[in-house]
DOVO-798740 format. One record per residue (C-alpha): residue in three letters; chain; x, y, z. Coordinates in steps of 0.001 Angstrom, whole numbers, plus 500000, padded with zeros to 6 digits. Layout:
<atoms>
res->ALA&chain->A&u->X&v->Y&w->Z $
...
</atoms>
This chain:
<atoms>
res->MET&chain->A&u->500000&v->500000&w->500000 $
res->ALA&chain->A&u->502886&v->502347&w->500780 $
res->GLU&chain->A&u->504256&v->501755&w->497277 $
res->VAL&chain->A&u->500898&v->502632&w->495723 $
res->LEU&chain->A&u->500714&v->505877&w->497698 $
res->LYS&chain->A&u->504269&v->506742&w->496688 $
res->THR&chain->A&u->503380&v->506131&w->493047 $
res->MET&chain->A&u->500316&v->508409&w->493349 $
res->LEU&chain->A&u->502425&v->511103&w->494982 $
res->THR&chain->A&u->505016&v->510835&w->492204 $
res->PHE&chain->A&u->502279&v->511099&w->489565 $
res->LEU&chain->A&u->500894&v->514255&w->491178 $
res->MET&chain->A&u->504358&v->515764&w->491233 $
res->LEU&chain->A&u->504844&v->514915&w->487563 $
res->CYS&chain->A&u->501504&v->516564&w->486777 $
res->MET&chain->A&u->502854&v->519729&w->488362 $
res->ALA&chain->A&u->506191&v->519374&w->486589 $
res->GLY&chain->A&u->505057&v->521993&w->484100 $
res->ILE&chain->A&u->505715&v->524580&w->486804 $
res->ALA&chain->A&u->509420&v->523928&w->486475 $
res->SER&chain->A&u->509618&v->523877&w->482666 $
res->GLY&chain->A&u->511073&v->527171&w->481634 $
res->HIS&chain->A&u->509609&v->529119&w->484577 $
res->SER&chain->A&u->511111&v->530336&w->487819 $
res->TYR&chain->A&u->509268&v->529340&w->490949 $
res->HIS&chain->A&u->509887&v->528379&w->494550 $
res->GLU&chain->A&u->508718&v->525232&w->496322 $
res->TYR&chain->A&u->508120&v->524983&w->500032 $
res->GLN&chain->A&u->507174&v->522214&w->502438 $
res->VAL&chain->A&u->505210&v->522695&w->505633 $
res->SER&chain->A&u->503838&v->520204&w->508160 $
res->ARG&chain->A&u->502021&v->520218&w->511469 $
res->CYS&chain->A&u->502236&v->517731&w->514357 $
res->PHE&chain->A&u->499037&v->517039&w->516247 $
res->ASN&chain->A&u->500823&v->516300&w->519508 $
res->SER&chain->A&u->502170&v->519884&w->519798 $
res->TYR&chain->A&u->500557&v->522691&w->521764 $
res->GLY&chain->A&u->498211&v->525263&w->520295 $
res->VAL&chain->A&u->495708&v->525129&w->517466 $
res->PRO&chain->A&u->496853&v->522700&w->514740 $
res->LYS&chain->A&u->497338&v->525099&w->511855 $
res->ILE&chain->A&u->499334&v->525110&w->508616 $
res->ASP&chain->A&u->500574&v->528487&w->507369 $
res->LEU&chain->A&u->501305&v->528971&w->503665 $
res->ASN&chain->A&u->502997&v->532371&w->503882 $
res->LYS&chain->A&u->506236&v->532055&w->501925 $
res->CYS&chain->A&u->504974&v->533554&w->498653 $
res->GLU&chain->A&u->505585&v->537158&w->497630 $
res->PRO&chain->A&u->502689&v->539557&w->496929 $
res->THR&chain->A&u->503364&v->539110&w->493200 $
res->GLU&chain->A&u->503095&v->535310&w->493418 $
res->MET&chain->A&u->500274&v->532780&w->493735 $
res->ILE&chain->A&u->500070&v->529535&w->495699 $
res->ALA&chain->A&u->499845&v->526246&w->493794 $
res->ILE&chain->A&u->499317&v->523111&w->495916 $
res->VAL&chain->A&u->501599&v->520289&w->494711 $
res->SER&chain->A&u->500581&v->517607&w->497229 $
res->ALA&chain->A&u->498802&v->517295&w->500577 $
res->LEU&chain->A&u->499091&v->514204&w->502781 $
res->GLN&chain->A&u->498361&v->513004&w->506272 $
res->GLY&chain->A&u->500398&v->510265&w->507840 $
res->ILE&chain->A&u->501980&v->508489&w->510764 $
res->SER&chain->A&u->505708&v->508974&w->511158 $
res->ARG&chain->A&u->507948&v->505999&w->511901 $
res->HIS&chain->A&u->510112&v->508186&w->514096 $
res->PRO&chain->A&u->508568&v->509867&w->517161 $
res->GLY&chain->A&u->508599&v->513656&w->517119 $
res->VAL&chain->A&u->509124&v->513854&w->513320 $
res->CYS&chain->A&u->506394&v->515580&w->511302 $
res->ASP&chain->A&u->507866&v->515631&w->507805 $
res->TYR&chain->A&u->507038&v->513039&w->505207 $
res->GLY&chain->A&u->509594&v->510261&w->505142 $
res->GLU&chain->A&u->510220&v->506995&w->503376 $
res->GLY&chain->A&u->508216&v->504171&w->504882 $
res->ASP&chain->A&u->505590&v->506385&w->506553 $
res->CYS&chain->A&u->502004&v->505192&w->506383 $
res->THR&chain->A&u->500258&v->508034&w->504520 $
res->ASP&chain->A&u->496893&v->508838&w->503006 $
res->MET&chain->A&u->495152&v->511775&w->501359 $
res->VAL&chain->A&u->494017&v->514569&w->503659 $
res->THR&chain->A&u->490385&v->514734&w->504758 $
res->THR&chain->A&u->487753&v->516337&w->502570 $
res->ASP&chain->A&u->487415&v->519317&w->504894 $
res->THR&chain->A&u->491164&v->520003&w->504902 $
res->ASP&chain->A&u->491363&v->519496&w->501143 $
res->THR&chain->A&u->488588&v->522044&w->500603 $
res->LYS&chain->A&u->490349&v->524594&w->502791 $
res->LEU&chain->A&u->493635&v->524057&w->500967 $
res->GLN&chain->A&u->491892&v->524413&w->497618 $
res->ASP&chain->A&u->490618&v->527842&w->498701 $
res->CYS&chain->A&u->494267&v->528860&w->499213 $
res->VAL&chain->A&u->495156&v->528216&w->495558 $
res->GLY&chain->A&u->495696&v->531524&w->493755 $
res->GLN&chain->A&u->496317&v->533506&w->496954 $
res->ASN&chain->A&u->499726&v->534790&w->498080 $
res->SER&chain->A&u->499277&v->533700&w->501725 $
res->CYS&chain->A&u->496870&v->531452&w->503563 $
res->SER&chain->A&u->496338&v->529705&w->506896 $
res->VAL&chain->A&u->494462&v->526411&w->507299 $
res->ILE&chain->A&u->493319&v->524718&w->510502 $
res->VAL&chain->A&u->493762&v->520930&w->510273 $
res->SER&chain->A&u->492409&v->518131&w->512447 $
res->VAL&chain->A&u->493238&v->514565&w->513408 $
res->SER&chain->A&u->491431&v->511886&w->511421 $
res->TRP&chain->A&u->491254&v->508113&w->511346 $
res->MET&chain->A&u->493365&v->506515&w->508615 $
res->GLN&chain->A&u->491658&v->503334&w->507504 $
res->TRP&chain->A&u->494617&v->501895&w->505615 $
res->CYS&chain->A&u->496924&v->502475&w->508588 $
res->SER&chain->A&u->494343&v->501479&w->511252 $
res->ALA&chain->A&u->495408&v->504427&w->513408 $
res->TYR&chain->A&u->494917&v->508178&w->513800 $
res->SER&chain->A&u->497131&v->510512&w->511816 $
res->THR&chain->A&u->499960&v->512263&w->513653 $
res->TYR&chain->A&u->500796&v->514980&w->511128 $
res->ASN&chain->A&u->499623&v->516834&w->508002 $
res->TYR&chain->A&u->502127&v->517547&w->505246 $
res->VAL&chain->A&u->501686&v->520097&w->502434 $
res->LYS&chain->A&u->504015&v->520870&w->499545 $
res->TYR&chain->A&u->503251&v->524022&w->497566 $
res->ALA&chain->A&u->504838&v->526279&w->494962 $
res->CYS&chain->A&u->504844&v->530054&w->494476 $
res->VAL&chain->A&u->504191&v->531022&w->490844 $
res->THR&chain->A&u->504669&v->534547&w->489547 $
res->LYS&chain->A&u->501401&v->536163&w->488462 $
res->SER&chain->A&u->502967&v->537637&w->485339 $
res->GLU&chain->A&u->503575&v->534114&w->483996 $
res->THR&chain->A&u->499819&v->533417&w->483903 $
res->HIS&chain->A&u->498044&v->534442&w->480707 $
res->ASP&chain->A&u->494384&v->535449&w->480527 $
res->ILE&chain->A&u->492500&v->533184&w->478132 $
res->CYS&chain->A&u->490508&v->536128&w->476766 $
res->MET&chain->A&u->493564&v->538259&w->475930 $
res->HIS&chain->A&u->494761&v->538163&w->472322 $
res->GLN&chain->A&u->498024&v->536231&w->472175 $
res->ILE&chain->A&u->500070&v->534353&w->469630 $
res->SER&chain->A&u->503234&v->532674&w->470852 $
res->MET&chain->A&u->505542&v->530336&w->468988 $
res->GLY&chain->A&u->507972&v->527808&w->470368 $
res->LYS&chain->A&u->506669&v->527687&w->473949 $
res->GLN&chain->A&u->506540&v->524354&w->475701 $
res->SER&chain->A&u->504834&v->525241&w->478966 $
res->GLY&chain->A&u->502957&v->528028&w->480664 $
res->PHE&chain->A&u->499984&v->529003&w->482768 $
res->MET&chain->A&u->496522&v->530055&w->481695 $
res->SER&chain->A&u->493556&v->531308&w->483737 $
res->SER&chain->A&u->490080&v->532701&w->483471 $
res->PRO&chain->A&u->489652&v->536499&w->483468 $
res->ASN&chain->A&u->490267&v->538228&w->486823 $
res->TYR&chain->A&u->491538&v->535033&w->488522 $
res->PRO&chain->A&u->491589&v->534343&w->491511 $
res->ASN&chain->A&u->488616&v->536696&w->491802 $
res->THR&chain->A&u->485302&v->535935&w->490149 $
res->TYR&chain->A&u->485192&v->536026&w->486392 $
res->GLY&chain->A&u->482765&v->538276&w->484534 $
res->ALA&chain->A&u->479480&v->537559&w->482816 $
res->ASN&chain->A&u->478839&v->536626&w->479189 $
res->ILE&chain->A&u->482372&v->535419&w->478445 $
res->ASP&chain->A&u->483255&v->533171&w->475525 $
res->CYS&chain->A&u->487004&v->532717&w->474933 $
res->THR&chain->A&u->489145&v->529995&w->473388 $
res->CYS&chain->A&u->492815&v->529089&w->473499 $
res->LYS&chain->A&u->494280&v->526670&w->470958 $
res->ILE&chain->A&u->497521&v->524764&w->471548 $
res->THR&chain->A&u->499175&v->523076&w->468565 $
res->SER&chain->A&u->502330&v->520987&w->468963 $
res->LYS&chain->A&u->504873&v->520262&w->466267 $
res->ASN&chain->A&u->505851&v->516745&w->465233 $
res->ARG&chain->A&u->502882&v->515328&w->467129 $
res->GLY&chain->A&u->504224&v->516338&w->470512 $
res->LYS&chain->A&u->502380&v->515263&w->473651 $
res->ILE&chain->A&u->500128&v->517883&w->475288 $
res->ILE&chain->A&u->499205&v->517709&w->478992 $
res->LEU&chain->A&u->496730&v->520072&w->480683 $
res->THR&chain->A&u->496832&v->520225&w->484500 $
res->PHE&chain->A&u->494169&v->522251&w->486320 $
res->SER&chain->A&u->495532&v->523528&w->489624 $
res->ASP&chain->A&u->492131&v->525074&w->490377 $
res->ALA&chain->A&u->488715&v->525018&w->488716 $
res->SER&chain->A&u->485564&v->526379&w->490358 $
res->LEU&chain->A&u->482700&v->527229&w->487991 $
res->GLU&chain->A&u->478959&v->527561&w->488355 $
res->TRP&chain->A&u->477397&v->524100&w->488366 $
res->SER&chain->A&u->474377&v->523333&w->486202 $
res->LYS&chain->A&u->472714&v->520226&w->484854 $
res->ASN&chain->A&u->474458&v->519066&w->481667 $
res->CYS&chain->A&u->476744&v->522137&w->482052 $
res->LYS&chain->A&u->474318&v->524429&w->480214 $
res->LYS&chain->A&u->475509&v->527640&w->481934 $
res->ASP&chain->A&u->479203&v->528133&w->482801 $
res->TYR&chain->A&u->481552&v->525456&w->481485 $
res->MET&chain->A&u->484966&v->524549&w->480078 $
res->GLN&chain->A&u->485131&v->522655&w->476807 $
res->ILE&chain->A&u->488149&v->520650&w->475681 $
res->THR&chain->A&u->488209&v->519753&w->471992 $
res->GLU&chain->A&u->490912&v->517966&w->470047 $
res->HIS&chain->A&u->491478&v->518051&w->466319 $
res->ASN&chain->A&u->488713&v->516187&w->464440 $
res->MET&chain->A&u->486997&v->515261&w->467719 $
res->THR&chain->A&u->483270&v->514689&w->467260 $
res->THR&chain->A&u->482288&v->514799&w->470962 $
res->PRO&chain->A&u->484007&v->517494&w->473045 $
res->ILE&chain->A&u->484718&v->517111&w->476760 $
res->ILE&chain->A&u->482679&v->519567&w->478873 $
res->ARG&chain->A&u->483218&v->520206&w->482576 $
res->CYS&chain->A&u->481577&v->522533&w->485104 $
res->GLY&chain->A&u->481346&v->522950&w->488859 $
res->ASN&chain->A&u->484419&v->522097&w->490957 $
res->LEU&chain->A&u->487163&v->519882&w->489533 $
res->PRO&chain->A&u->489541&v->517930&w->491811 $
res->ARG&chain->A&u->492874&v->519550&w->492459 $
res->ASN&chain->A&u->495520&v->518880&w->489771 $
res->PHE&chain->A&u->492913&v->517423&w->487426 $
res->ASN&chain->A&u->494965&v->516094&w->484510 $
res->TYR&chain->A&u->494032&v->515775&w->480831 $
res->THR&chain->A&u->496394&v->514229&w->478273 $
res->ALA&chain->A&u->495577&v->514948&w->474641 $
res->THR&chain->A&u->495722&v->512139&w->472097 $
res->ARG&chain->A&u->496220&v->514466&w->469130 $
res->SER&chain->A&u->498646&v->517224&w->468280 $
res->SER&chain->A&u->496087&v->520026&w->468628 $
res->VAL&chain->A&u->493765&v->520813&w->471514 $
res->SER&chain->A&u->491449&v->523767&w->472174 $
res->LEU&chain->A&u->490199&v->524979&w->475557 $
res->ARG&chain->A&u->487016&v->527055&w->475510 $
res->PHE&chain->A&u->485673&v->528953&w->478526 $
res->VAL&chain->A&u->482023&v->530135&w->478557 $
res->SER&chain->A&u->480009&v->531964&w->481229 $
res->ASP&chain->A&u->476422&v->533208&w->481257 $
res->GLY&chain->A&u->475059&v->536368&w->482850 $
res->TRP&chain->A&u->473558&v->534853&w->485987 $
res->LYS&chain->A&u->476222&v->533664&w->488458 $
res->GLU&chain->A&u->480023&v->533700&w->488449 $
res->GLY&chain->A&u->482613&v->531593&w->490243 $
res->LYS&chain->A&u->486316&v->531744&w->491015 $
res->GLY&chain->A&u->487302&v->530436&w->487582 $
res->PHE&chain->A&u->490198&v->528174&w->486619 $
res->TRP&chain->A&u->493996&v->528154&w->486703 $
res->MET&chain->A&u->495703&v->525724&w->484356 $
res->ASN&chain->A&u->499221&v->524687&w->483430 $
res->TYR&chain->A&u->499955&v->523348&w->479941 $
res->ASN&chain->A&u->503019&v->521264&w->479149 $
res->VAL&chain->A&u->504050&v->520245&w->475605 $
res->SER&chain->A&u->506864&v->517832&w->474823 $
res->THR&chain->A&u->507861&v->519803&w->471691 $
res->ALA&chain->A&u->507657&v->523400&w->470550 $
res->ALA&chain->A&u->504072&v->524554&w->470249 $
res->LYS&chain->A&u->501950&v->527395&w->468946 $
res->ILE&chain->A&u->499515&v->529005&w->471380 $
res->SER&chain->A&u->496709&v->531211&w->470079 $
res->CYS&chain->A&u->494229&v->532746&w->472544 $
res->GLY&chain->A&u->491407&v->535253&w->472398 $
res->PRO&chain->A&u->487630&v->535541&w->472117 $
res->THR&chain->A&u->485934&v->532598&w->470466 $
res->PHE&chain->A&u->485789&v->532681&w->466656 $
res->PHE&chain->A&u->488653&v->535206&w->466620 $
res->GLU&chain->A&u->491607&v->533916&w->464646 $
res->PRO&chain->A&u->494581&v->536259&w->464923 $
res->SER&chain->A&u->496752&v->536433&w->461847 $
res->THR&chain->A&u->500174&v->537966&w->461202 $
res->THR&chain->A&u->499491&v->538631&w->457488 $
res->VAL&chain->A&u->497524&v->541549&w->456085 $
res->LYS&chain->A&u->495036&v->540888&w->453313 $
res->PRO&chain->A&u->495472&v->543160&w->450248 $
res->ILE&chain->A&u->492745&v->545687&w->449611 $
res->PRO&chain->A&u->491157&v->545167&w->446170 $
res->THR&chain->A&u->491388&v->548174&w->443843 $
res->GLU&chain->A&u->489237&v->546891&w->441005 $
res->VAL&chain->A&u->485710&v->548236&w->440550 $
res->HIS&chain->A&u->483037&v->545603&w->440070 $
res->LEU&chain->A&u->479712&v->546267&w->438443 $
res->VAL&chain->A&u->476444&v->545411&w->440106 $
res->SER&chain->A&u->475899&v->542578&w->437652 $
res->ASP&chain->A&u->479309&v->541155&w->438599 $
res->PRO&chain->A&u->479326&v->541232&w->442379 $
res->GLN&chain->A&u->482621&v->540849&w->444169 $
res->PRO&chain->A&u->482903&v->537622&w->446151 $
res->ASP&chain->A&u->483038&v->538086&w->449860 $
res->ASP&chain->A&u->486497&v->537450&w->451275 $
res->ASN&chain->A&u->485067&v->536489&w->454609 $
res->LEU&chain->A&u->483090&v->533528&w->453323 $
res->ASP&chain->A&u->485884&v->531153&w->454204 $
res->GLU&chain->A&u->485993&v->532442&w->457798 $
res->PRO&chain->A&u->483556&v->530999&w->460350 $
res->GLU&chain->A&u->480566&v->533165&w->460948 $
res->LYS&chain->A&u->480726&v->534898&w->464294 $
res->ALA&chain->A&u->478077&v->533592&w->466639 $
res->HIS&chain->A&u->475771&v->535864&w->468468 $
res->GLN&chain->A&u->477228&v->536823&w->471808 $
res->PRO&chain->A&u->474578&v->536915&w->474544 $
res->THR&chain->A&u->474253&v->540277&w->476246 $
res->ALA&chain->A&u->472694&v->541406&w->479510 $
res->GLY&chain->A&u->469635&v->542667&w->477621 $
res->ASP&chain->A&u->469138&v->539280&w->475953 $
res->MET&chain->A&u->469413&v->537560&w->479308 $
res->ASP&chain->A&u->466811&v->539934&w->480792 $
res->LYS&chain->A&u->464461&v->539232&w->477878 $
res->ASP&chain->A&u->464921&v->535484&w->478252 $
res->THR&chain->A&u->464338&v->535745&w->482004 $
res->SER&chain->A&u->461162&v->537811&w->481566 $
res->LEU&chain->A&u->459869&v->535398&w->478895 $
res->ILE&chain->A&u->460486&v->532431&w->481171 $
res->GLY&chain->A&u->458686&v->534240&w->484010 $
res->ILE&chain->A&u->455668&v->534940&w->481789 $
res->ILE&chain->A&u->455520&v->531298&w->480678 $
res->ILE&chain->A&u->455713&v->530044&w->484267 $
res->ALA&chain->A&u->453020&v->532508&w->485457 $
res->SER&chain->A&u->450718&v->531522&w->482575 $
res->SER&chain->A&u->451187&v->527821&w->483328 $
res->ILE&chain->A&u->450379&v->528311&w->487021 $
res->SER&chain->A&u->447269&v->530385&w->486164 $
res->ALA&chain->A&u->446044&v->527710&w->483748 $
res->ILE&chain->A&u->446532&v->524972&w->486344 $
res->LEU&chain->A&u->444624&v->526961&w->488976 $
res->LEU&chain->A&u->441776&v->527686&w->486517 $
res->VAL&chain->A&u->441458&v->524007&w->485580 $
res->GLY&chain->A&u->441434&v->523070&w->489266 $
res->CYS&chain->A&u->438656&v->525588&w->490010 $
res->LEU&chain->A&u->436579&v->524276&w->487103 $
res->ILE&chain->A&u->436966&v->520691&w->488329 $
res->LEU&chain->A&u->435880&v->521676&w->491840 $
res->LEU&chain->A&u->432857&v->523579&w->490455 $
res->VAL&chain->A&u->431745&v->520607&w->488324 $
res->ARG&chain->A&u->432044&v->518222&w->491278 $
res->PHE&chain->A&u->430049&v->520593&w->493494 $
res->LYS&chain->A&u->427255&v->520875&w->490910 $
res->ARG&chain->A&u->427084&v->517089&w->490510 $
res->LYS&chain->A&u->426848&v->516664&w->494260 $
res->ARG&chain->A&u->423995&v->519207&w->494473 $
res->HIS&chain->A&u->422197&v->517495&w->491598 $
res->LYS&chain->A&u->422374&v->514121&w->493344 $
res->GLN&chain->A&u->420996&v->515662&w->496527 $
res->LYS&chain->A&u->418065&v->517125&w->494598 $
res->LEU&chain->A&u->417280&v->513761&w->493003 $
res->SER&chain->A&u->417273&v->512056&w->496398 $
res->MET&chain->A&u->414625&v->514519&w->497689 $
res->GLY&chain->A&u->410877&v->514297&w->496888 $
res->PRO&chain->A&u->408622&v->516996&w->495364 $
res->VAL&chain->A&u->408080&v->520169&w->497294 $
res->ASP&chain->A&u->404706&v->520599&w->499028 $
res->PRO&chain->A&u->403569&v->524210&w->498471 $
res->ASN&chain->A&u->401631&v->524222&w->501797 $
res->PHE&chain->A&u->404739&v->523379&w->503852 $
res->GLN&chain->A&u->408270&v->524716&w->503959 $
res->HIS&chain->A&u->409888&v->521295&w->504171 $
res->ARG&chain->A&u->410208&v->518684&w->501444 $
res->VAL&chain->A&u->408206&v->515458&w->501446 $
res->ARG&chain->A&u->410527&v->512474&w->501261 $
res->ARG&chain->A&u->409772&v->509704&w->498855 $
res->PRO&chain->A&u->409219&v->506223&w->500282 $
res->ASN&chain->A&u->412165&v->503893&w->500194 $
res->ARG&chain->A&u->412054&v->501692&w->497106 $
res->ASP&chain->A&u->413572&v->498722&w->498911 $
res->THR&chain->A&u->410847&v->498576&w->501612 $
res->THR&chain->A&u->407137&v->497620&w->501356 $
res->LEU&chain->A&u->404246&v->500033&w->501620 $
res->ALA&chain->A&u->403134&v->498622&w->504999 $
res->ARG&chain->A&u->402535&v->501129&w->507710 $
res->PRO&chain->A&u->405060&v->501299&w->510456 $
res->PRO&chain->A&u->403988&v->499732&w->513821 $
res->VAL&chain->A&u->401970&v->502011&w->516088 $
res->ARG&chain->A&u->403598&v->502676&w->519373 $
res->PRO&chain->A&u->401364&v->502513&w->522504 $
res->PRO&chain->A&u->400548&v->505814&w->524117 $
res->PRO&chain->A&u->402602&v->506673&w->527143 $
res->PRO&chain->A&u->400999&v->505878&w->530527 $
res->PRO&chain->A&u->399234&v->508769&w->532266 $
res->GLN&chain->A&u->401277&v->510570&w->534750 $
res->PRO&chain->A&u->399979&v->510319&w->538389 $
res->VAL&chain->A&u->398354&v->513452&w->539757 $
res->PRO&chain->A&u->399836&v->514582&w->543057 $
res->LEU&chain->A&u->397218&v->514286&w->545944 $
res->THR&chain->A&u->396613&v->516708&w->548733 $
res->PRO&chain->A&u->396549&v->515486&w->552375 $
res->GLU&chain->A&u->392725&v->515512&w->552438 $
res->LEU&chain->A&u->392529&v->513448&w->549284 $
res->GLN&chain->A&u->395165&v->511081&w->550596 $
res->LEU&chain->A&u->393117&v->510591&w->553834 $
res->ALA&chain->A&u->389929&v->510019&w->551868 $
res->ALA&chain->A&u->391703&v->507533&w->549638 $
res->SER&chain->A&u->393047&v->505716&w->552667 $
res->ASN&chain->A&u->389566&v->505464&w->554206 $
res->ASN&chain->A&u->388147&v->504166&w->550958 $
res->THR&chain->A&u->390900&v->501568&w->550797 $
res->ASN&chain->A&u->390160&v->500427&w->554353 $
res->LYS&chain->A&u->386417&v->500177&w->553686 $
res->ARG&chain->A&u->387083&v->498210&w->550511 $
res->ASN&chain->A&u->389362&v->495838&w->552336 $
res->CYS&chain->A&u->386777&v->495410&w->555126 $
res->ASN&chain->A&u->384017&v->494656&w->552629 $
res->ILE&chain->A&u->386271&v->492115&w->550941 $
res->ARG&chain->A&u->386941&v->490361&w->554259 $
res->ASN&chain->A&u->383216&v->490289&w->555119 $
res->SER&chain->A&u->382393&v->488956&w->551711 $
res->ASN&chain->A&u->384992&v->486227&w->552000 $
res->ARG&chain->A&u->383670&v->485276&w->555474 $
res->ASP&chain->A&u->380056&v->485059&w->554255 $
res->THR&chain->A&u->381189&v->482990&w->551318 $
res->ALA&chain->A&u->382993&v->480558&w->553602 $
res->ILE&chain->A&u->379981&v->480261&w->555952 $
res->ASN&chain->A&u->377619&v->479550&w->553072 $
res->ARG&chain->A&u->380018&v->476979&w->551685 $
res->ASN&chain->A&u->380129&v->475177&w->555037 $
res->ARG&chain->A&u->376294&v->475181&w->555386 $
res->ASN&chain->A&u->375921&v->473744&w->551897 $
res->THR&chain->A&u->378432&v->471062&w->552705 $
res->GLU&chain->A&u->376618&v->470021&w->555917 $
res->ARG&chain->A&u->373253&v->469999&w->554104 $
res->GLU&chain->A&u->374668&v->467737&w->551395 $
res->GLU&chain->A&u->376103&v->465328&w->553973 $
res->VAL&chain->A&u->372716&v->465073&w->555804 $
res->GLN&chain->A&u->370930&v->464426&w->552504 $
res->ASP&chain->A&u->373414&v->461728&w->551576 $
res->THR&chain->A&u->372917&v->460027&w->554961 $
res->GLU&chain->A&u->369184&v->459984&w->554635 $
res->ASP&chain->A&u->369378&v->458576&w->551200 $
res->TYR&chain->A&u->371620&v->455799&w->552424 $
res->ILE&chain->A&u->369274&v->454830&w->555189 $
</atoms>
């Protein structure tokens, strides 16, 4: 694993080798131990005000020797954390920067990191060429190129192209030290386009590219196009190109082809019937450059379309609700019977599922007892006593008569027997 990490580190250094090809620069190394006192911070402050920081490599590791923070052979190393990498990427293009780092778990080493190590270079600003500035250079093998106003935000409505052509089919390598553009789906807004000679499908990138993103051309000619819209701007890009042989670099606005020869001015007079051929027919027609006014018109048109669509959706929804309400009211009317003019309420129709038999008649409620006064209660009590007395007398007379009849029947039976 250590060999693989060393190979990756060597590859990253080779990608940044263009810094040293024909250009003066200074490289510095800085590290921070996590077992020291104070806030763990890495200071990149060796560059002059006329220079810019370019991160060559950034690692975290565990030293084999206690108390040593620098990268050494045999150390177990890994890439820095995403948070630290983002902070270091913000330092690219500045002349000084300070980054707070933190301890993190290194999965490949099965331990926590003990130091962070950063190697960076200081590149002179004058060696970086603006992609939108007209330039024709011959015989160069390496250099730097950036978006307008880098490291500050680029402007709006930019469309510039730089073409690099190598002689004798020399190898061309593009290394992006920094690239931060506006992100959009399918890169429809701000983007970088890499096109090689006779390439049918160009390579388009937008958003944030990884540090030291490397592109190796397979042909002897490659063009880099940078486009921005009028809505949102980013930091831009900073790129190093490295060619194995002498190359021709031509930069400027898109569809502008600088030339060192002057076309002769025709002196002949042509009649109307014999029109003079246009000398510019062989040149590509210049595309319409979007302006702020065009962007405002497009924005207003999009707003009108969106507002109209929302209004149509709301209108259709209201119509659907109205139709459903009317249907509901109609069903309620059908479920009700005809209106009796003599009454205010509607007469309900009989249920179709039931017979025409009358519903059972409920018995009337029992009469409620009338409260009695004391006199009435006394009279009622006397009546009850008299009635009970009469009943007892009647029962006694009945019993006496029954006994007499029984005795008479026994006497008659005895006589008959004798």
